[in-house]
Residue, then its C-alpha position, 0 to 999 in steps of 0.5 A: m319763835s318756835r320752829s313750826a311758827l317760823c315755818v308757817v311764817l315762811l310758807g305764808g310769805l312764799t305763798y304771798l310772793g308766789s301770788v304777787g309773781s303770778f299777778a305780775e306775769t299776767s299784767s300787760p307791759g305798760v298797763p298799771y296794776d289793778y289792785g282792785i281798789g279805787r278808781p281812775a280820777t275823773a276830770t271833776d275829781i282833778r279840777p279842784w287840784d288843777i290850780d297851777v298858773s303858767p308863766n304865760g298866764q294859762g290857768l289864771p282864773s276870772g276876776s280882777g283886782t286893784v292896787q287900792m283893794g290890795r293895799q287894805l287886803y295886804l295890811e289885813r292878811c300879809a303885813s304881819c309876816h312881810g311888814k307894813n310895806g313889804r320891806e320890813g319882814p320878819m319873813n321874806k321881803l317882797v319889795g325892793g332890791q332892784g339893781t342888787l342882783n349883781s352885787p355882793n349882797p343881792v336882795k331877792t324880792i318879787g321886784s328884783y328877782w322873779p321873772y314872771a308876774t303870773t308866778l306871784y299870783d300862783y304862789v299867793y293863791r297856793a300858799m298864802p296867807f301862811g296859816a290859811p292857804q287857798s283861802l283868798k278869792p281870785n279878786e283878793v289875790y289879784s288885788i294883793v298881787a297888784w299892790i305888791l307889783y305897785q310897791n315894786g314900781i312895776i305897775r301904775e297905781d291905777d292899773v287893774m290886774n286880771g288874767d290878761t293884764l297880769a300875763a302882760v306884765k314885764m318883770p324887771n328880771r324877766n331875762g335874768f334866767v336861762p332862756d326857756p325854749r318852750p313855745d307855750i310860755l312865750a305868748p300870753t295866752r289863757r285856758 
């Protein structure tokens, strides 16, 4: 690179830095920079991304599902990865493992390890099935969750899962983690 080209590049860089510096000086403390592009997100923009579900059930959608509906959906959408009964794999086992967490070879499944049933809804909805996350409707997710909870002996075969009943499910390992002092997760409530 010639000396004159190098000078042009350096001068351009210094001019740019000078403009950034003067912009930074005019910005108020605590006010985000406005680069002149985009716009603040609206509630409508955020709504499709606001899909989290809290341990107390806040964020669970309307809908319901049963073990019977979940059995068929599970076979169609989940069994190829988790096995016909949720115990076989090849991916993570979903069923079994109760009483093994204090053993030399703990088996961490939904039935043995997870502290909140609502987390199961959240995970299935967000990430499953592996090749098509967020493709299941709320009733389908509630049904698959009902089947998995039933397979783990946590709910009865005739139980119906919805926002209220799922938030009320007491998981076997609910006390197996450090106590959470946040008051918003103690009582089942929904948005």
